[in-house]
Structures are given as C-alpha cells and as structure tokens.
N, C-alpha and C positions, 0 to 999 in steps of 0.2 A: 162393904163399900174400899176406893182403894183412901188411907192419907192423902192427906197432900204432899208430906218429902215423898212416900214413896211413885207422886202425881208429879214430882218435880225431877222425879232422877228417872223415866221412859221418858226421852227426850230424840227417841231413834241414834238414828246415825250422826257421826259430828259430820259434818264437809271434807267428801273426799278432797284432798291439794296438793297428794303425794300422785303422780301419773308412773305408770309406766309404757315404754313403748308398746307392746305385744297388746296390749289393753286400751291402747289408741287405734288396734286395727280396727278393731267392731263399734268400730263406734258413724255412728251416721253422719254422715258430712257437717250439716247447720253444728252436730253440738262439737263434731274435730276443728272447727274452727275457730267456735266459740276456748276449747283449752285451749287452744293452739295458740287465740290474742292476750289468755292470761299467761301463760308463760312462758309467752315473752314479757309479761308487765310483769314481770315476780309472781303473781300467785300462784301464781304455784307452780312447785315445787318436776321434772321432769328427773325419773329413774335412768338411769343407765344402761 
C-alpha cells in the first residue's frame, strides 16, 4: 500500500497555463474559445 506521503506526491500533472500557437490549432472550437478567452484575461500565457 502507498503511504500518505506517496499519495500526496502523485496528484497528476499540473494545469497547463502556457500555450503555443501550434497546440491551439488541434483543439475543438469550444475548447479553443475557452482558452483564448483565458489568454485575453491573462490567466494563461501564449508562447509565440
């Protein structure tokens, strides 16, 4: 069994906050719109 420390260490990947132009090209339109809105609000960062 895992200890509590091991469970805390494995929480998954952190939320993606940096986006590249090429990664946005493959998104569905609804997700693209949400991400672009967050980029405009400066919650996410666009990498050129």
